[in-house]
C-alpha angles and dihedrals in degrees: 000000000000132000116327117239119257134201089266088063094060118114107257090203090061091052093048091048089053090051091052099039109030109181138134088261097053092044091051089048087054090052089052090052089053091048092054097042094050095040095240128155095220144357129196138176116208123190122170094168105072115108109277095021134093143172089277092047108026129174106252134186119184145167123243089262094057103069087137088074091072089062089072089064100037099043101027089235091153091078092065105018114120089213092063096037095051094038092052091056097044134088098190133058114276126210115224089233089067091055092049090052093049099041120092091193106111090194094055108139119182117192125335133319110298096021104131101165140038150152133224113205116190117210129188141187157345084167128024115276096020111120137152143175127235111204129191130178137192140189092216123128120254091259094050093047094047092050092056103028100096099049092038093050092052091055095042092054087059090046092049092053092045092052090047091051092051092046090050089054091053091052097044093249098117123076115230116271111269108216089188088067090068108096127228091248091051090051090049091053090049091050092054090046089052088058090057098257118154124233089258092050091049091049090057094044093048093038094233135111123279089243090056090050089053090049091052093048094045092047090051090045091055094046091050092049091240127150099210136022090250089052089050092052091050092050091046090054092047091049093050096246090117124037 
């Protein structure tokens, strides 16, 4: 089936467009981009904790292949759905298979017809009480899903937090980015990355370990509200942090 896409494969122009024009439409278009790149059958973002929303009337973003997500709003399934109940109590990603094993509901139906696999990724913050779930589903066989699950989950956790951050901005739940919070060492790492240096190159130049370089870049990425390191470098240049 070929190599699965990674975050580094994402179109930077799409991310920058989302930064400049943050709306429900552009965020849903981003979810669709994720769905295609990771060969998923559907992606949805579910947040009942924004002001004005609730479990019976959640804020939902979804791809075209996730029509099932609307059922949460129209039938109030969220009140009794094991997906929501377990996801709301969890801190780590959950495979659908685990829910099926734990559920005693013989009529439990996750996703649409033909969806064999899926992940529930809980996300929280940036303020107390704000939480959401990022849900993905796939029609892959057990063998196909297992072969790709680890690398795919790592990326999708980043994606889930990025989508949550953007959604929080739309709903006034996220404080503005504080560029002053980015440290001098993080800026230095970004500057070297902007010059095309690899993590290993930067480690030598900064006289620190490669793991520390990654930590600096990832910390800066999070503070800048960027999804990838390349995205972070681009945002740092546009904000004047890096010249």
